[in-house]
Legacy VTK file of the C-alpha trace (Angstrom):
# vtk DataFile Version 3.0
C-alpha trace
ASCII
DATASET POLYDATA
POINTS 117 float
157.863 118.904 144.914
158.108 116.557 142.369
159.102 112.918 144.314
160.914 110.443 142.263
160.285 106.900 143.105
163.591 104.880 142.445
164.922 101.517 142.414
167.119 98.829 141.554
170.060 100.055 143.471
172.275 97.737 145.204
175.241 95.457 145.596
176.356 93.346 142.669
179.721 91.647 142.042
182.393 93.071 139.264
181.148 91.703 136.333
177.691 91.622 137.397
174.542 93.610 135.944
171.768 95.844 137.615
168.763 97.903 136.585
168.075 101.024 137.983
164.122 102.616 137.350
163.004 105.969 137.856
159.543 106.608 137.767
158.503 110.092 137.755
155.332 111.642 138.216
155.359 114.801 136.024
152.484 115.466 133.902
154.270 116.401 130.951
156.703 113.969 131.571
157.499 113.123 127.717
158.737 117.258 127.347
161.519 116.402 129.583
165.218 115.322 128.545
165.505 112.496 131.255
169.061 111.253 132.918
170.976 109.337 135.137
173.874 111.099 137.089
176.121 109.751 139.855
178.338 110.801 142.599
180.977 108.849 143.981
182.192 109.747 147.708
184.353 112.921 147.523
183.569 113.725 143.704
181.191 115.507 141.662
177.981 114.268 140.511
178.663 113.173 136.776
176.260 112.418 133.884
175.813 108.719 133.364
173.536 108.424 130.517
170.488 110.899 129.174
167.326 110.442 126.827
166.101 113.197 124.855
161.909 113.740 124.374
162.534 111.781 121.032
164.761 109.089 121.833
168.249 110.292 121.406
171.142 108.813 124.105
174.053 110.178 125.264
176.433 108.684 127.599
179.800 108.951 129.887
182.973 107.878 128.160
183.048 105.494 131.014
180.552 103.688 130.559
179.782 103.666 126.887
179.223 100.087 125.409
178.107 99.103 129.084
175.215 100.651 130.365
171.918 101.392 128.166
169.201 104.023 128.995
165.620 104.192 127.877
161.912 105.852 128.350
158.525 104.562 128.198
156.584 108.134 127.923
153.324 106.031 128.878
154.978 104.854 132.185
156.632 108.002 133.025
159.796 105.899 133.480
163.052 105.805 132.595
165.237 102.740 132.888
169.498 102.206 133.062
170.434 98.647 132.217
174.000 98.529 133.262
176.203 95.923 132.144
179.819 94.443 132.934
180.004 96.614 136.199
183.256 97.604 137.604
184.285 98.737 141.241
184.811 102.323 139.720
180.966 102.245 139.039
180.181 102.411 143.003
178.348 105.680 143.266
175.164 107.000 144.271
172.886 106.963 141.082
170.208 109.941 140.418
167.676 110.504 138.262
166.868 113.753 136.581
164.355 115.500 134.804
165.270 118.670 132.989
162.851 120.530 130.509
165.177 120.938 127.053
164.102 124.394 126.808
165.110 125.556 130.366
163.147 125.544 133.539
162.788 123.849 136.692
165.132 120.433 137.020
163.882 118.018 139.242
166.298 115.219 141.253
165.306 111.777 142.642
166.211 110.845 146.029
169.556 108.544 144.925
169.950 104.910 144.822
173.166 103.367 146.116
174.967 101.034 143.433
177.876 99.122 145.037
179.969 97.088 142.615
182.857 94.742 145.068
183.678 91.287 145.636
LINES 1 118
117 0 1 2 3 4 5 6 7 8 9 10 11 12 13 14 15 16 17 18 19 20 21 22 23 24 25 26 27 28 29 30 31 32 33 34 35 36 37 38 39 40 41 42 43 44 45 46 47 48 49 50 51 52 53 54 55 56 57 58 59 60 61 62 63 64 65 66 67 68 69 70 71 72 73 74 75 76 77 78 79 80 81 82 83 84 85 86 87 88 89 90 91 92 93 94 95 96 97 98 99 100 101 102 103 104 105 106 107 108 109 110 111 112 113 114 115 116
């Protein structure tokens, strides 16, 4: 059992910004692909952004140009900077750690992001 520490969610107005942070107490953190997923009520959980072990990033189409994912292997942390937030970004955001060659996948407990006036 791995207990991630997620923070940074909350309520923000449209056009605003939030920064999500996830600390994963995995001894081999640098060997994992780290990602953020989100799930809105009644919808499936979708990939928001991911960063590979060598720093390559990928983004969902709806967040390209607005969100930035980064990782700090010295602190076992992955961060999601979210700018120009829209109401449709409202969801529970989950941190994810996946070994690139298969194996156990770990999830955080989720943090709520609400974009509303």
